C-alpha positions, 0 to 999 in steps of 0.5 A: 570357509573364508569370506571372499573380499570384494575388489575395490573396483566393484565397491566403487561401481556400486557406490557410483550407482547408489549416488545417482539413485539417491539423487533421483529419490530426493528429486522424486520426493521433492516433486511429489511435494513431500519435501523436507525442512532443515533448521535455519532454512528460509524456504516456505513449508515443504520447500515448495517450488512455487509459493506466494510472497507479499513484499514486506520490505526491499533491501536493495535492487535484487533482494526483498523480504516477504510478509510470509514466514518460514517454519522458524517464524522468520520472514522469507528473504528472497533474491530475484534470480537472473539479475544483478543490481549494485550493492547498497554501497553503490559498488558492483561485486567482482564477477557480477554484471554491473548496471549503470543505474545507482543502487538507490535507483534500483532499490526505488524501482524494485519498491515501486514494482513490488512493495505490498504486491502479492507475488507468485514466485518460482524457487530456483535455488538459494543464495546466502540464506535467501531463496533465489526465485523468479517472481511475477505480480498478479498482473503478469509483470515478471520482476526480473524482466521489469528490472532489466527493462528499466535499466536498474539491474543487469541480466546475469546470463549465468543465472538467467537460464532458459527464463523468458520474459512475457 
């Protein structure tokens, strides 16, 4: 008796069903706190959606390092989500919103708001080996909102999503 071969259409259907099921499984494991860690990832332990960060240093108007370290022992690098500030050289990147404030003013404002402050951050993704997150100080100040309100950063609707300022 010869083996019956399955049609390519049937195989594609089965593959189409497996991909969404695999994605759901990954999301369920992440939501259950059973995340995974990959080498070189700057994520906190178990890829937590919400994590603590004490600002150790400010790189520019939308990026800083946390005193806390990742699984590899490196400081966590964080990119504030939903905003764009000028680059350190004073330029605006093509396709990004461009605030009128200088790069130095944006970095100084982020330092004033966050340097040494304990934050609670909510991870929304990654950007160039940095965690993209919305962060709040203990007193409730949302850093992305405060930077936009100060005029030193521009709101970036593409990454702002449904985020709301307090």
